[in-house]
Structure formats: structure tokens, C-alpha cells
Residue, then its C-alpha position, 0 to 999 in steps of 0.5 A: m526208345a532212343a538209339f545210338t550208332t555203334t562204331d561199326g555202323l549198327r543202330l542200337f536202341y535203349e530205354d533211359e528213364g528216371t533221374g536217380q542213381p543209374l542202373l544199367c540193365l543187361a538182358g539174357l542171351t535172346r532177350c531185350s530191354r523188356d526183360f526187366e519189366f518185373l523189376r521196373p515198378h520197384v526202382t522208380d527212384l533210379r535212372l533205369i537204363r536198358l539196352d537192346y543188344r545188337g540183333r535183339g529187340q528193336s536194334d539192328y541185326d548184325p550182317d555178320y553173326r560172328n559179332y554176337n559174342v560177349l566181347r563185342e557186346a561189352h564194347d557196345v555197352i561202353e559205347l552206350l555209356d560214352h553216348l550217355g556221358l556216364d563215367r560209371v554205372t552199376v550193372l545188373g546183368t541177367s545171364r548173358g548180361g552177367m557175362i558181359a558185366m564180367a567182361l567189362a570188369a576185365s576191360h573197363p573196371d573203372r566204368l563199374a560202380g558195382v555189379i549184380l549177377n542174376d543167376v550166372g557165374p563163371v561156370i555154366e552147367p552142362a544141363g543148362i547149356a543143353r537146354i539153351m542150345d535146344y531152344v535158341g533159334k526155334k520159332p514158337v509153336s504157339k500162335t497167341h500170347d495166351q497159348a504161349a503163356l500156357a506152354l511156358k507155365q507147363a515147361m517151367e513149372p519144375q523150376f518155377p513152382g506155383v507161378p500164376l498163369s498171369v505172370w507167364r502171360k506177361q512173360a510171353e509178351i516179353q519174349y515174343a512179338a505178335s505178327d500176322q503169322g502168329l508169334a515171332l522171336r524178338y532176336d536174330d536167329g543168327l544167334h544160334k549160328a554164333l553159339l554153334d561156331q563158338a562151341a565148335t571152335g572153343a572160342i569161349p572166354d575164360l569167365w573165371l579170369f573175367f570174374e576175378a577182375l571183379r575182386d575190387i568192385p562191389t559185387a553180388v550174385l543171385r541164384g535161383a534155387n532150382s537153376d540149371i545154369l548156376g550151380a551152388g558149388t560155383v557160388a561157393e567158389m565165387h565167394r572164395r575168390h571174391p571175399g567181398l561177394i554177397s549172394a542170395e538164393v531165391p526160392d521157387r525160382g530157376h533160371v532166371p529170377f524175375l527180379d521182383e522177389p524180396q531177395s532180389l530187390d534186397l540184394i540189388r539195393r545193397i549193391l546200390e548203397t555201396a556205389 
């Protein structure tokens, strides 16, 4: 992995591989560059750029947890693009990464060639919020990746029916690091404090305003058919507000699609063709 230093002094790590059209992948709230391992074999013709946000993966943890917010993380993305000398990129944003992409549309639309939102929109469903608040900051009970794979399969079966254990084994390695004490989180538990503060103070940006900034940018949205984060009604309203929006629903997937599904790969390519 390579790294750069932000203007506030944190060292952030990123992966940059391939020589084709650039695709910047932004992961979910508690995830890191590993989040795109299922997609990676399908885009070997692209320049695939994957960022570990501050406080995630191998990047420095922020001593001020209040900096774990969408606006600061969007600024970090711009600093990464400047570091790489890239004027414009297509952004693939999973969950939190999609929120960051919408924030970039509001602040730096000229840097976006296209945007793909992976199971996220301007409205986060209450059931999904409750689920997120319940797990963020909690260390895994499982002691091994094999145990974690079984736990993931059992927990996620309602949203992801029929996904084989081998996939959940790979997902367990993506989510958890092995340590002498068992499995460890790949993120700063200060994220939980940040979420609690933002909920208590109402310091959450109006994502509809951010989304509407995408109006002149080629945009696609993927929705897991069983998602508890992105509702079908929200997708319909997104289409109304962004006439050029294209979308796809991925069957037997919840939050979030792995991005190796035919529907996902087709939508990603359709946006890349417009960039």
C-alpha cells in the first residue's frame, strides 16, 4: 500500500493498481480498502484506487473522533486526488462511501466523472440505522475467521439467502484482523462516539441537497432487494429528482451487494462508459 499525509497531519493509506480508466472505490462506514475484494477480479482493465479512511484499515486513527464525519472524509478524498494528480474520477461509493460521493458532488462536482451509489441514498431507513448503532464499536465475539464466517452466515441469511459459507469466510477476513487475543476490528471505536454525537446534536447533513448536486453528473444506484438501508421508495424519489439516474436491484442481497453480481457489474460499466 502507498500513503499520503493530510493537511491536518494524518497518514492515510490507499491502494492504486492498474493503468486503465480510474475508478475510486470508497468503502462503508467501518470498512476499508479490502471492502472491494469481490469486485477486484472483474475490473483488471481499470485503474482501481481504494482508500482507507482516517481511522480505518491501516490509516492513522484521528485523536479527535469528531473528525469522523462525511465532510472531513470528503475533504480527505480531494487531498488523495490531488496527491495522485487526478483531475476527475468515477467514484464507486458503498454505503458511507456513497454519502461521501454525494458530499463531493456538492463541494467539488468538477472532480467527478461519474458516481455509482452502492445501496445508499439520501434517506437511511430507521431499521438500518438501529442495526448499525447496535454493532459499531463492538468487538467480535468470534475468536477465529472460521467462527466469524459461521456467525455472519447465520446473521445475514435473511438478507443474503443462499450465499455459501466460503463467501462469508472471505468476508470475515475482510472485516476482522487476526490478533493474539482473537479477532479485532479494523477501525477506531471512536466511530461509535462520533455517531452518537451526530445523532444527539442533529449534526447530519441534508443528503437530498447533496444528491441533487449530482443532477448533471452521470449517476447510478444499486439496491440490494432485501436492503434495510435503502428503501425502494427512496430510489423512486431519486429517479424523480435526477432524470438521468440509472438503477438496478440485486436479488438475494441486502446491505450491501458484494459488487460481483451481474447486475452490479453491468451498472458499473454503464457509468464508466459515460465518463
